[in-house]
Backbone of each chain as ProteinMPNN parsed JSONL, in Angstrom:
{"seq_chain_A": "MKIFAIVVDNKVISFVTEQEQVDELTVLEPTYSFIEFECPDDVHPLPMQCEIVDGKIVLNLE", "coords_chain_A": {"N_chain_A": [[157.277, 137.554, 148.198], [155.888, 140.56, 146.775], [152.535, 141.413, 147.286], [149.319, 142.603, 146.422], [146.648, 143.129, 148.442], [143.19, 142.949, 147.919], [140.735, 145.03, 149.11], [137.547, 145.307, 150.517], [135.038, 146.935, 152.218], [136.599, 146.907, 154.51], [137.568, 144.326, 154.554], [139.579, 141.68, 153.344], [139.276, 140.484, 150.084], [140.457, 139.313, 147.886], [143.433, 138.927, 145.827], [146.062, 140.558, 143.984], [148.993, 140.729, 141.903], [150.377, 142.508, 140.341], [151.134, 145.902, 139.536], [149.795, 146.891, 137.35], [147.441, 145.434, 137.368], [146.24, 146.429, 139.647], [145.805, 149.036, 138.789], [143.958, 148.611, 136.723], [141.782, 147.447, 138.09], [141.143, 149.518, 139.784], [139.874, 151.282, 138.127], [137.75, 149.719, 137.11], [136.433, 148.736, 139.368], [135.454, 150.736, 141.542], [134.959, 150.621, 144.264], [136.888, 149.122, 145.391], [139.791, 148.91, 147.425], [143.344, 148.874, 148.086], [145.951, 147.076, 149.684], [149.316, 146.815, 150.013], [151.511, 144.131, 150.677], [154.069, 142.007, 152.098], [154.56, 138.681, 151.162], [155.298, 135.299, 151.906], [156.999, 133.322, 149.447], [156.101, 130.709, 149.048], [153.541, 130.56, 149.936], [150.047, 130.655, 149.681], [147.85, 132.655, 150.621], [144.53, 132.505, 151.934], [141.755, 134.743, 151.544], [140.344, 134.922, 153.962], [142.281, 134.46, 155.789], [143.615, 136.73, 156.202], [144.115, 139.529, 158.133], [143.285, 142.868, 158.86], [145.208, 145.173, 160.362], [145.739, 148.155, 161.834], [145.841, 149.277, 159.297], [147.502, 147.577, 157.96], [148.36, 144.379, 156.507], [147.978, 141.393, 158.224], [149.01, 138.149, 158.323], [147.301, 135.201, 159.092], [147.992, 132.141, 159.315], [147.269, 129.834, 160.572]], "CA_chain_A": [[156.917, 138.402, 147.069], [154.926, 141.606, 147.107], [151.169, 141.14, 146.856], [148.33, 143.612, 146.767], [145.362, 142.609, 148.911], [142.016, 143.734, 147.528], [139.962, 145.252, 150.329], [136.199, 145.857, 150.399], [134.415, 147.013, 153.548], [137.641, 146.572, 155.487], [137.873, 142.897, 154.51], [140.312, 141.226, 152.164], [138.464, 139.566, 149.267], [141.288, 138.616, 146.907], [144.793, 139.452, 145.699], [146.718, 140.686, 142.684], [150.441, 140.816, 142.091], [150.99, 143.502, 139.458], [150.593, 147.261, 139.626], [148.846, 147.064, 136.244], [146.159, 144.881, 137.808], [145.67, 147.41, 140.57], [145.337, 150.168, 137.992], [142.76, 148.218, 135.992], [140.681, 147.265, 139.031], [140.774, 150.822, 140.322], [138.92, 151.856, 137.177], [136.575, 148.858, 136.947], [135.77, 148.495, 140.652], [135.821, 151.898, 142.375], [134.817, 150.349, 145.703], [138.058, 148.379, 145.858], [141.037, 149.561, 147.83], [144.439, 147.912, 148.004], [147.02, 147.157, 150.683], [150.469, 146.023, 149.597], [152.196, 143.476, 151.781], [155.063, 140.997, 151.731], [154.041, 137.34, 151.404], [156.273, 134.244, 151.568], [156.802, 132.837, 148.077], [155.455, 129.397, 149.006], [152.263, 130.667, 150.627], [148.911, 131.215, 148.955], [146.891, 132.902, 151.694], [143.122, 132.73, 151.645], [141.323, 136.051, 152.048], [139.92, 134.847, 155.368], [143.473, 134.36, 156.629], [144.222, 138.058, 156.258], [143.499, 140.482, 159.049], [143.788, 144.231, 158.661], [145.533, 145.767, 161.656], [146.361, 149.468, 161.642], [146.053, 149.52, 157.868], [148.456, 146.618, 157.396], [147.894, 142.999, 156.422], [148.601, 140.414, 159.107], [148.61, 136.809, 157.896], [147.021, 134.193, 160.109], [148.031, 130.909, 158.521], [146.984, 128.66, 161.416]], "C_chain_A": [[155.905, 139.441, 147.514], [153.574, 141.283, 146.48], [150.3, 142.323, 147.259], [147.056, 142.899, 147.22], [144.261, 143.552, 148.44], [141.099, 143.821, 148.738], [138.612, 145.892, 149.982], [135.566, 145.816, 151.785], [135.364, 146.516, 154.633], [137.911, 145.076, 155.594], [138.628, 142.579, 153.227], [139.445, 140.238, 151.387], [139.292, 138.801, 148.253], [142.642, 139.313, 146.833], [145.141, 139.672, 144.225], [148.199, 140.912, 142.949], [151.096, 141.931, 141.302], [150.329, 144.861, 139.644], [149.567, 147.511, 138.513], [147.469, 146.508, 136.602], [145.467, 145.838, 138.766], [145.08, 148.581, 139.786], [144.035, 149.826, 137.272], [141.569, 148.089, 136.937], [140.224, 148.584, 139.644], [139.742, 151.502, 139.433], [137.621, 151.054, 137.156], [135.763, 148.708, 138.229], [136.14, 149.608, 141.629], [135.701, 151.654, 143.876], [136.011, 149.586, 146.262], [139.121, 149.34, 146.385], [142.103, 148.473, 147.949], [145.448, 148.155, 149.12], [148.155, 146.238, 150.225], [151.118, 145.388, 150.822], [153.178, 142.442, 151.234], [154.546, 139.617, 152.123], [155.125, 136.32, 151.067], [155.957, 133.632, 150.202], [155.996, 131.545, 148.02], [154.083, 129.396, 149.674], [151.221, 131.276, 149.699], [147.812, 131.505, 149.983], [145.467, 133.029, 151.173], [142.735, 134.11, 152.164], [140.976, 136.023, 153.531], [141.108, 134.727, 156.315], [144.184, 135.701, 156.763], [143.427, 138.965, 157.196], [144.118, 141.85, 158.79], [143.962, 144.874, 160.034], [146.307, 147.053, 161.399], [146.731, 149.699, 160.18], [147.042, 148.582, 157.216], [147.861, 145.208, 157.407], [148.695, 142.129, 157.384], [148.079, 139.036, 158.693], [148.394, 135.909, 159.099], [146.879, 132.861, 159.392], [147.79, 129.665, 159.355], [145.954, 127.767, 160.734]], "O_chain_A": [[155.169, 139.248, 148.481], [153.483, 140.929, 145.304], [150.516, 142.954, 148.294], [146.458, 142.148, 146.451], [144.374, 144.773, 148.542], [140.732, 142.801, 149.32], [138.546, 146.882, 149.254], [135.563, 144.775, 152.442], [134.965, 145.798, 155.55], [138.425, 144.608, 156.61], [138.349, 143.139, 152.167], [138.937, 139.271, 151.956], [138.872, 137.737, 147.799], [142.962, 140.169, 147.657], [144.57, 139.036, 143.339], [148.606, 141.24, 144.063], [152.25, 142.273, 141.558], [149.124, 144.956, 139.877], [148.596, 148.244, 138.705], [146.449, 147.054, 136.184], [144.253, 146.031, 138.699], [143.985, 149.053, 140.09], [143.118, 150.645, 137.213], [140.475, 148.562, 136.63], [139.051, 148.743, 139.983], [138.852, 152.203, 139.914], [136.53, 151.623, 137.182], [134.541, 148.568, 138.179], [137.039, 149.44, 142.453], [136.275, 152.396, 144.673], [136.131, 149.424, 147.476], [139.315, 150.433, 145.853], [141.787, 147.284, 147.915], [145.757, 149.299, 149.455], [147.965, 145.031, 150.071], [151.255, 146.024, 151.867], [153.118, 142.059, 150.066], [154.144, 139.399, 153.265], [155.803, 136.458, 150.049], [154.792, 133.449, 149.849], [155.281, 131.307, 147.046], [153.529, 128.331, 149.947], [151.473, 132.273, 149.023], [146.931, 130.671, 150.187], [145.232, 133.59, 150.102], [143.329, 134.595, 153.127], [141.268, 136.965, 154.268], [140.948, 134.878, 157.526], [145.248, 135.781, 157.378], [142.215, 139.13, 157.049], [145.317, 141.969, 158.536], [142.995, 145.088, 160.766], [147.393, 147.036, 160.819], [147.791, 150.242, 159.869], [147.391, 148.759, 156.048], [146.98, 144.893, 158.207], [149.925, 142.125, 157.363], [146.874, 138.785, 158.707], [149.217, 135.869, 160.013], [145.8, 132.499, 158.924], [148.072, 128.554, 158.905], [145.578, 126.73, 161.28]]}, "seq_chain_B": "MALLGTVISSNIASPTITGSANISSSLANAHTAYASGGYTAGTWYDIFTGETGLNNGMYIMVCYASNFTAGGGHYFWTMCSVPFYWAPTSTNSGSTFTFPDMLGTGLADNGYKINLRLKLNFAVDGGVMRLQMSPSHTLTGLSWGTNGKELGFFLKKIGG", "coords_chain_B": {"N_chain_B": [[98.826, 103.257, 138.468], [99.341, 103.339, 135.039], [101.186, 105.625, 133.042], [99.949, 107.271, 130.164], [101.157, 106.771, 126.889], [103.82, 106.252, 124.533], [105.598, 103.277, 124.472], [108.972, 103.313, 124.848], [111.098, 102.0, 125.665], [112.11, 99.848, 124.369], [113.58, 100.945, 122.428], [115.806, 101.898, 123.521], [119.18, 101.66, 123.696], [121.111, 99.105, 125.18], [123.187, 100.008, 127.832], [126.612, 99.899, 127.433], [129.562, 99.615, 128.942], [132.816, 99.496, 128.597], [136.233, 99.08, 129.348], [138.283, 101.956, 130.168], [136.927, 105.096, 131.14], [137.925, 108.046, 130.297], [137.764, 111.31, 130.742], [139.549, 113.229, 130.128], [140.799, 112.514, 127.902], [141.891, 112.808, 124.485], [139.905, 112.106, 122.778], [137.514, 112.889, 123.905], [137.744, 115.607, 124.174], [136.384, 118.521, 122.964], [136.555, 121.236, 122.606], [138.677, 123.864, 123.586], [139.319, 126.644, 125.651], [141.133, 129.427, 126.767], [141.066, 131.899, 129.218], [142.169, 135.249, 128.982], [143.686, 138.159, 130.183], [141.479, 140.758, 131.292], [138.24, 140.492, 132.904], [135.037, 141.595, 133.485], [132.999, 141.589, 136.375], [129.795, 140.103, 136.231], [129.416, 140.598, 133.552], [128.823, 139.127, 130.365], [130.672, 136.804, 128.473], [131.676, 135.375, 125.386], [132.412, 131.932, 125.097], [132.391, 129.932, 123.183], [130.819, 129.787, 119.946], [128.067, 129.306, 117.619], [129.515, 129.461, 115.359], [131.833, 128.179, 115.79], [132.213, 125.612, 114.966], [131.434, 123.183, 116.068], [130.017, 119.888, 116.426], [126.69, 118.39, 116.319], [125.466, 117.264, 119.468], [125.758, 115.811, 122.816], [127.112, 117.551, 125.519], [129.438, 118.469, 128.138], [130.694, 121.103, 130.178], [133.834, 121.627, 131.449], [135.543, 123.455, 133.823], [138.485, 125.02, 134.776], [139.742, 126.838, 137.407], [142.026, 128.937, 138.863], [142.58, 131.504, 140.26], [143.558, 133.284, 142.152], [145.424, 135.309, 142.338], [144.502, 137.112, 140.599], [142.424, 138.679, 141.214], [140.395, 136.961, 141.765], [138.797, 134.206, 143.562], [139.219, 131.539, 143.449], [141.049, 128.673, 144.21], [143.025, 126.473, 142.769], [140.877, 124.997, 141.506], [138.321, 122.991, 140.205], [135.554, 122.806, 138.084], [132.351, 121.533, 137.0], [129.854, 121.428, 134.534], [126.26, 120.92, 134.171], [125.005, 118.433, 131.862], [124.463, 119.333, 128.411], [122.715, 119.958, 125.323], [124.016, 120.596, 122.136], [123.248, 122.151, 119.206], [124.383, 122.949, 116.164], [123.028, 124.965, 114.615], [121.673, 127.747, 112.744], [120.01, 130.395, 114.524], [116.842, 131.701, 115.633], [115.772, 133.238, 117.833], [115.245, 134.722, 121.018], [115.92, 133.596, 123.366], [117.378, 132.783, 126.539], [119.334, 130.568, 128.383], [120.202, 129.91, 131.498], [122.751, 128.235, 133.193], [122.617, 125.916, 135.952], [124.516, 126.398, 138.999], [127.879, 125.447, 138.546], [129.232, 122.372, 139.686], [131.849, 122.06, 142.01], [135.233, 121.117, 142.81], [138.22, 121.044, 144.741], [140.891, 123.044, 146.113], [139.974, 125.553, 147.296], [137.185, 127.79, 147.024], [136.078, 130.114, 147.982], [133.554, 131.19, 147.721], [133.357, 132.326, 145.258], [132.241, 132.434, 141.836], [131.94, 130.989, 138.573], [129.826, 131.643, 136.107], [127.593, 130.166, 133.716], [125.902, 130.335, 130.533], [123.534, 129.639, 127.905], [123.039, 131.486, 125.05], [120.79, 132.616, 122.754], [120.273, 134.13, 119.545], [118.182, 136.368, 117.667], [117.469, 136.107, 114.153], [117.833, 138.532, 112.839], [119.729, 139.645, 114.401], [121.953, 138.257, 113.908], [121.667, 135.552, 114.388], [123.012, 133.5, 115.84], [124.01, 130.97, 118.077], [125.324, 131.039, 121.395], [127.686, 130.002, 123.801], [128.272, 131.199, 126.904], [130.256, 132.814, 129.461], [130.36, 134.202, 132.771], [132.006, 135.952, 135.246], [131.728, 135.988, 138.842], [133.131, 137.886, 140.196], [135.235, 140.637, 139.377], [137.905, 139.944, 137.225], [141.409, 140.148, 136.586], [144.31, 140.429, 134.564], [144.576, 137.763, 133.779], [146.252, 134.786, 132.831], [146.965, 131.966, 131.236], [148.767, 129.275, 132.566], [150.23, 130.736, 134.304], [150.793, 130.801, 137.682], [148.054, 131.162, 139.801], [146.685, 132.844, 138.146], [144.91, 131.691, 136.406], [142.347, 130.614, 134.187], [140.42, 128.369, 132.595], [138.585, 126.697, 129.996], [137.125, 123.633, 129.193], [135.658, 121.852, 126.924], [133.752, 118.976, 126.782], [132.762, 116.313, 124.821], [130.15, 114.14, 125.31], [128.385, 112.457, 124.179], [126.516, 111.427, 121.248]], "CA_chain_B": [[98.263, 103.556, 137.149], [100.401, 103.611, 134.054], [101.062, 106.842, 132.251], [99.695, 107.035, 128.749], [102.264, 107.156, 126.026], [104.437, 105.212, 123.724], [106.698, 102.563, 125.11], [110.182, 103.545, 124.075], [112.227, 101.309, 126.279], [112.709, 98.916, 123.425], [114.46, 101.687, 121.539], [116.979, 102.363, 124.251], [120.277, 100.702, 123.606], [121.676, 98.691, 126.458], [124.468, 100.678, 128.064], [127.776, 99.027, 127.477], [130.745, 100.357, 129.35], [133.993, 98.638, 128.665], [137.47, 99.844, 129.38], [138.29, 103.132, 131.029], [136.3, 106.317, 130.639], [138.832, 109.123, 130.685], [137.239, 112.507, 130.081], [140.631, 114.116, 129.713], [141.406, 111.994, 126.682], [141.699, 113.661, 123.324], [138.659, 111.747, 122.111], [136.393, 113.605, 124.498], [137.934, 117.052, 124.115], [135.751, 119.105, 121.793], [136.965, 122.628, 122.431], [139.381, 124.404, 124.743], [139.48, 128.099, 125.595], [141.812, 129.99, 127.932], [140.799, 133.323, 129.421], [143.378, 136.06, 129.017], [143.411, 139.569, 130.44], [140.498, 141.12, 132.301], [136.83, 140.185, 132.696], [134.287, 142.342, 134.476], [131.945, 140.856, 137.065], [128.438, 140.277, 135.751], [129.395, 140.737, 132.088], [128.878, 137.818, 129.706], [131.699, 136.687, 127.438], [131.587, 134.142, 124.597], [133.451, 130.89, 125.143], [132.351, 129.524, 121.787], [129.544, 130.128, 119.324], [127.675, 128.434, 116.515], [130.504, 129.571, 114.282], [133.068, 127.518, 116.217], [132.374, 124.392, 114.198], [131.15, 121.976, 116.842], [128.982, 119.026, 115.875], [125.57, 118.033, 117.189], [125.78, 116.273, 120.484], [125.685, 116.1, 124.241], [128.386, 118.069, 126.009], [129.567, 119.106, 129.444], [131.804, 122.05, 130.25], [134.708, 121.557, 132.62], [136.222, 124.745, 133.987], [139.525, 125.049, 135.808], [139.987, 128.209, 137.846], [142.955, 129.162, 139.965], [142.716, 132.921, 139.906], [143.656, 133.998, 143.431], [146.217, 136.542, 142.191], [143.914, 137.851, 139.484], [141.183, 139.258, 141.705], [139.41, 135.912, 141.992], [138.884, 133.503, 144.835], [139.399, 130.105, 143.23], [142.384, 128.129, 144.436], [143.174, 125.119, 142.211], [139.468, 124.613, 141.613], [137.764, 122.466, 138.955], [134.093, 122.785, 138.103], [131.741, 120.803, 135.892], [128.476, 121.851, 134.285], [125.291, 119.897, 133.795], [125.058, 118.153, 130.424], [123.573, 120.118, 127.555], [122.775, 119.576, 123.916], [124.429, 121.686, 121.247], [122.887, 121.964, 117.805], [125.061, 124.069, 115.512], [122.199, 125.551, 113.563], [121.37, 129.157, 112.939], [118.94, 130.56, 115.505], [115.935, 132.838, 115.486], [115.164, 133.227, 119.155], [115.914, 135.569, 121.999], [115.959, 132.864, 124.632], [118.618, 132.606, 127.279], [119.248, 129.471, 129.34], [121.294, 130.019, 132.464], [123.088, 126.953, 133.795], [122.782, 125.844, 137.412], [125.909, 126.536, 139.429], [128.728, 124.29, 138.307], [129.746, 121.702, 140.879], [133.284, 122.256, 142.037], [136.099, 120.484, 143.795], [139.565, 121.581, 144.723], [141.374, 123.555, 147.395], [139.06, 126.543, 147.871], [136.48, 128.656, 146.061], [135.775, 131.371, 148.671], [132.251, 131.696, 147.303], [133.415, 132.882, 143.91], [131.578, 131.582, 140.853], [131.979, 131.214, 137.131], [128.484, 131.307, 135.646], [127.466, 129.818, 132.295], [124.576, 130.393, 129.942], [123.36, 129.549, 126.464], [122.356, 132.702, 124.585], [120.394, 132.554, 121.357], [120.016, 135.429, 118.92], [117.278, 136.422, 116.522], [118.151, 136.123, 112.862], [118.233, 139.904, 112.503], [120.897, 139.976, 115.23], [123.053, 137.374, 113.544], [121.197, 134.171, 114.403], [124.08, 132.603, 116.289], [123.944, 130.537, 119.467], [126.586, 131.281, 122.087], [127.891, 129.558, 125.177], [128.948, 132.343, 127.505], [130.601, 132.752, 130.883], [130.386, 135.472, 133.487], [132.573, 135.757, 136.586], [131.014, 136.681, 139.918], [133.987, 138.999, 140.617], [136.078, 141.102, 138.28], [139.22, 139.297, 137.129], [142.35, 140.984, 135.838], [145.645, 139.87, 134.362], [144.565, 136.306, 133.618], [147.25, 134.278, 131.891], [147.035, 130.519, 131.433], [150.129, 128.832, 132.795], [150.816, 131.532, 135.379], [150.177, 130.393, 138.932], [147.133, 132.117, 140.409], [146.046, 133.693, 137.131], [144.428, 130.756, 135.381], [140.939, 130.295, 133.989], [140.325, 127.655, 131.33], [137.333, 125.984, 129.741], [137.41, 122.403, 128.459], [134.376, 121.28, 126.511], [133.856, 117.535, 126.585], [131.606, 115.694, 124.179], [129.858, 112.898, 126.04], [127.454, 111.617, 123.441], [126.166, 111.906, 119.917]], "C_chain_B": [[99.392, 103.925, 136.19], [100.143, 104.925, 133.348], [100.795, 106.473, 130.809], [100.904, 107.461, 127.94], [102.819, 105.975, 125.285], [105.58, 104.568, 124.488], [107.942, 102.733, 124.257], [111.364, 102.753, 124.608], [112.901, 100.355, 125.298], [113.657, 99.618, 122.464], [115.737, 102.163, 122.224], [118.057, 101.295, 124.196], [120.764, 100.345, 124.997], [123.007, 99.388, 126.666], [125.591, 99.668, 128.175], [128.999, 99.861, 127.798], [131.89, 99.378, 129.482], [135.229, 99.511, 128.645], [137.325, 101.066, 130.255], [137.613, 104.295, 130.347], [137.129, 107.493, 131.139], [138.408, 110.404, 129.984], [138.342, 113.48, 129.7], [141.29, 113.635, 128.427], [141.091, 112.899, 125.509], [140.394, 113.345, 122.617], [137.499, 112.575, 122.632], [136.534, 115.116, 124.376], [137.344, 117.624, 122.83], [136.219, 120.538, 121.541], [137.636, 123.094, 123.719], [139.538, 125.912, 124.569], [140.117, 128.576, 126.889], [141.489, 131.478, 128.035], [142.119, 134.072, 129.569], [143.005, 137.513, 129.242], [142.343, 139.764, 131.497], [139.067, 140.818, 131.902], [136.028, 140.81, 133.837], [133.161, 141.505, 135.072], [130.584, 141.161, 136.457], [128.301, 140.481, 134.252], [129.55, 139.358, 131.46], [129.855, 137.842, 128.547], [131.537, 135.35, 126.711], [132.746, 133.206, 124.911], [133.564, 130.259, 123.76], [130.957, 129.824, 121.26], [129.209, 129.094, 118.259], [128.639, 128.478, 115.36], [131.808, 128.835, 114.619], [133.29, 126.193, 115.494], [132.163, 123.121, 114.967], [130.016, 121.196, 116.196], [127.807, 118.917, 116.836], [126.033, 117.09, 118.278], [125.569, 116.754, 121.888], [127.072, 116.504, 124.734], [128.295, 118.385, 127.506], [130.735, 120.081, 129.366], [132.551, 121.84, 131.562], [135.505, 122.852, 132.664], [137.265, 124.616, 135.091], [139.826, 126.503, 136.134], [140.952, 128.205, 139.016], [143.43, 130.607, 139.804], [142.897, 133.82, 141.13], [144.629, 135.171, 143.398], [145.759, 137.321, 140.963], [142.586, 138.483, 139.901], [140.108, 138.242, 142.005], [139.606, 135.233, 143.333], [139.047, 132.009, 144.69], [140.86, 129.722, 143.404], [142.402, 126.702, 143.904], [141.816, 124.41, 142.208], [138.952, 124.164, 140.248], [136.261, 122.326, 139.098], [133.57, 122.039, 136.884], [130.279, 121.204, 135.77], [127.549, 120.644, 134.197], [125.462, 119.605, 132.303], [124.11, 119.065, 129.653], [123.741, 119.665, 126.115], [123.124, 120.797, 123.078], [124.063, 121.316, 119.817], [123.434, 123.159, 117.03], [124.271, 124.642, 114.348], [122.165, 127.066, 113.745], [120.186, 129.257, 113.888], [118.061, 131.75, 115.131], [115.097, 132.924, 116.752], [115.944, 134.174, 120.058], [116.081, 134.895, 123.346], [117.363, 132.809, 125.228], [118.406, 131.497, 128.304], [120.458, 129.537, 130.262], [121.518, 128.683, 133.152], [122.959, 127.032, 135.319], [124.259, 126.037, 137.758], [126.684, 125.264, 139.092], [129.16, 123.692, 139.65], [131.256, 121.767, 140.858], [133.98, 121.428, 143.096], [137.487, 121.087, 143.663], [139.924, 122.133, 146.086], [140.387, 124.52, 148.033], [138.411, 127.362, 146.761], [136.099, 129.999, 146.664], [134.458, 132.007, 148.22], [132.231, 132.34, 145.933], [132.778, 131.903, 142.928], [131.973, 131.978, 139.428], [130.629, 130.732, 136.607], [128.502, 131.033, 134.149], [126.042, 130.035, 131.822], [124.655, 130.12, 128.445], [122.544, 130.753, 126.033], [122.079, 132.561, 123.102], [120.149, 133.973, 120.837], [118.933, 135.289, 117.855], [118.095, 136.524, 115.233], [118.647, 137.522, 112.516], [119.444, 140.362, 113.318], [122.084, 139.051, 114.947], [122.713, 135.901, 113.602], [122.229, 133.155, 114.835], [123.875, 132.252, 117.753], [125.321, 130.674, 120.108], [126.582, 130.58, 123.432], [128.777, 130.605, 125.841], [129.264, 132.085, 128.98], [130.596, 134.152, 131.47], [130.969, 135.231, 134.881], [131.789, 136.536, 137.637], [131.805, 137.888, 140.426], [134.893, 139.381, 139.45], [137.462, 140.472, 138.359], [140.134, 140.155, 136.261], [143.689, 140.268, 135.714], [145.683, 138.364, 134.226], [145.568, 135.881, 132.556], [147.435, 132.788, 132.149], [148.496, 130.09, 131.556], [150.853, 129.633, 133.863], [150.071, 131.238, 136.674], [149.297, 131.505, 139.519], [146.405, 133.007, 139.429], [145.399, 132.86, 136.028], [142.906, 130.604, 135.394], [140.814, 129.647, 132.609], [139.031, 126.872, 131.23], [137.62, 124.806, 128.808], [136.082, 121.729, 128.151], [134.571, 119.808, 126.177], [132.588, 117.032, 125.896], [131.372, 114.344, 124.819], [128.874, 112.009, 125.315], [127.083, 112.243, 122.117], [124.807, 112.546, 119.867]], "O_chain_B": [[100.273, 104.722, 136.512], [98.994, 105.285, 133.091], [101.337, 105.497, 130.29], [101.59, 108.42, 128.294], [102.337, 104.848, 125.406], [106.419, 105.252, 125.075], [107.966, 102.347, 123.088], [112.474, 102.823, 124.081], [114.1, 100.091, 125.386], [114.441, 98.972, 121.769], [116.622, 102.746, 121.598], [117.842, 100.157, 124.612], [120.818, 101.197, 125.884], [123.865, 99.367, 125.783], [125.506, 98.701, 128.932], [129.413, 100.71, 127.009], [131.912, 98.537, 130.38], [135.257, 100.556, 127.996], [136.353, 101.196, 130.999], [137.71, 104.465, 129.131], [137.022, 107.877, 132.303], [138.652, 110.578, 128.79], [138.08, 114.465, 129.01], [142.22, 114.263, 127.922], [140.13, 113.668, 125.545], [139.831, 114.201, 121.935], [136.596, 112.924, 121.872], [135.539, 115.835, 124.465], [137.759, 117.251, 121.733], [136.269, 120.992, 120.397], [137.196, 122.746, 124.815], [139.85, 126.394, 123.48], [139.697, 128.184, 127.977], [141.623, 132.222, 127.063], [143.058, 133.588, 130.2], [142.116, 138.042, 128.575], [142.297, 139.029, 132.484], [138.712, 140.875, 130.725], [136.315, 140.575, 135.011], [132.456, 140.797, 134.353], [130.253, 142.318, 136.199], [127.185, 140.532, 133.734], [130.308, 138.523, 131.952], [129.867, 138.774, 127.743], [131.29, 134.321, 127.339], [133.902, 133.622, 124.981], [134.659, 130.072, 123.23], [130.031, 130.083, 122.029], [129.956, 128.143, 118.028], [128.59, 127.627, 114.472], [132.763, 128.859, 113.842], [134.417, 125.705, 115.416], [132.661, 122.069, 114.565], [129.165, 121.763, 115.51], [127.902, 119.295, 118.004], [126.88, 116.226, 118.052], [125.251, 117.917, 122.138], [128.073, 115.869, 124.401], [127.205, 118.544, 128.056], [131.656, 119.892, 128.572], [131.962, 121.873, 132.643], [136.07, 123.284, 131.659], [136.966, 124.163, 136.196], [140.128, 127.301, 135.246], [140.718, 127.55, 140.031], [144.515, 130.881, 139.291], [142.449, 134.967, 141.144], [144.66, 135.959, 144.342], [146.521, 138.084, 140.369], [141.737, 138.783, 139.062], [139.02, 138.604, 142.453], [140.458, 135.622, 144.132], [139.02, 131.279, 145.681], [141.767, 130.338, 142.843], [141.842, 125.807, 144.537], [141.643, 123.362, 142.83], [139.122, 124.869, 139.253], [135.758, 121.801, 140.091], [134.255, 121.927, 135.867], [129.561, 121.307, 136.764], [127.998, 119.498, 134.154], [126.002, 120.429, 131.565], [123.089, 119.51, 130.178], [124.755, 119.078, 125.738], [122.592, 121.887, 123.288], [124.511, 120.298, 119.289], [122.974, 124.282, 117.237], [124.785, 124.784, 113.238], [122.582, 127.59, 114.778], [119.434, 128.295, 114.038], [118.476, 132.664, 114.42], [113.885, 132.711, 116.738], [117.142, 134.392, 119.877], [116.352, 135.554, 124.349], [118.372, 132.792, 124.522], [117.401, 131.494, 129.015], [121.586, 129.257, 129.856], [120.57, 128.068, 133.641], [123.169, 128.093, 135.907], [125.136, 125.861, 136.912], [126.209, 124.152, 139.323], [129.416, 124.413, 140.614], [131.88, 121.557, 139.818], [133.405, 121.084, 144.129], [137.871, 121.576, 142.601], [139.338, 121.744, 147.097], [139.999, 124.333, 149.187], [139.003, 127.595, 145.707], [135.82, 130.942, 145.922], [134.278, 133.219, 148.329], [131.197, 132.845, 145.496], [132.775, 130.693, 143.157], [132.288, 133.132, 139.137], [130.331, 129.539, 136.662], [129.314, 131.59, 133.41], [125.093, 129.933, 132.599], [125.685, 130.334, 127.805], [121.476, 131.013, 126.587], [122.995, 132.407, 122.295], [119.855, 134.89, 121.604], [118.786, 134.24, 117.228], [119.244, 136.964, 115.232], [119.739, 137.686, 111.972], [120.101, 141.343, 112.97], [123.086, 139.069, 115.662], [123.368, 135.081, 112.958], [122.315, 132.068, 114.262], [123.6, 133.126, 118.575], [126.347, 130.456, 119.463], [125.565, 130.573, 124.126], [129.894, 130.863, 125.392], [128.632, 131.262, 129.642], [130.799, 135.145, 130.771], [130.465, 134.384, 135.618], [131.254, 137.608, 137.357], [131.232, 138.805, 141.014], [135.266, 138.534, 138.639], [138.103, 140.465, 139.409], [139.682, 140.806, 135.319], [144.138, 139.591, 136.639], [146.702, 137.741, 134.52], [145.712, 136.529, 131.52], [148.0, 132.397, 133.17], [149.345, 130.488, 130.759], [151.951, 129.269, 134.285], [148.854, 131.408, 136.748], [149.745, 132.636, 139.705], [145.593, 133.839, 139.832], [145.349, 133.271, 134.869], [142.276, 130.483, 136.444], [141.066, 130.286, 131.588], [138.459, 126.444, 132.233], [138.27, 124.959, 127.774], [135.467, 121.113, 129.021], [135.444, 119.446, 125.388], [131.476, 117.303, 126.349], [132.27, 113.503, 124.87], [128.56, 110.917, 125.788], [127.304, 113.433, 121.889], [124.376, 112.998, 118.807]]}, "name": "protein", "num_of_chains": 2, "seq": "MKIFAIVVDNKVISFVTEQEQVDELTVLEPTYSFIEFECPDDVHPLPMQCEIVDGKIVLNLEMALLGTVISSNIASPTITGSANISSSLANAHTAYASGGYTAGTWYDIFTGETGLNNGMYIMVCYASNFTAGGGHYFWTMCSVPFYWAPTSTNSGSTFTFPDMLGTGLADNGYKINLRLKLNFAVDGGVMRLQMSPSHTLTGLSWGTNGKELGFFLKKIGG"}
């Protein structure tokens, strides 16, 4: 499924799944930025398991 | 050296615990509230107030948060407050009592918090006591029953 990672200071802090959530957070939290990525349906990645490489999310589920 | 005062031990009923103590039973549930939509970090929101109709008594608040696709960091996480006394009277005070951090267990919290406080009002401001919550991070799109978008509050009465 497509997920939006919430990024602050080049670190992933959380996730949302709907464009409407991105729109709301963009207004409420101007310091947030978002990176869309594809995540396996059965995976709930922790923020610390997400690395940002060349502007893309790389999951490290070890 | 003994402290001066009145001996009250004779007034304390012997604790009698028989059978199972199940805090999820309907007998203990005093009030339930599910968060829906968005909540801004650092803003206080009412969970219930003096107008909710609760009786006098000792309570604890149990909070379930699994909001990892709603901007939060809780993954299947349950928290419990310290006990507190609720007296459903009108108020005439500006006092605020912030709870210690709730103790939590579950998969992960990532340092996120749900804060609680008791907020009293002066009579001219309505004279109502409120139990309020405030998230440490802005939450959006909360919907109870949707995986990753859940935040619920379960008030348990633990004594009269």
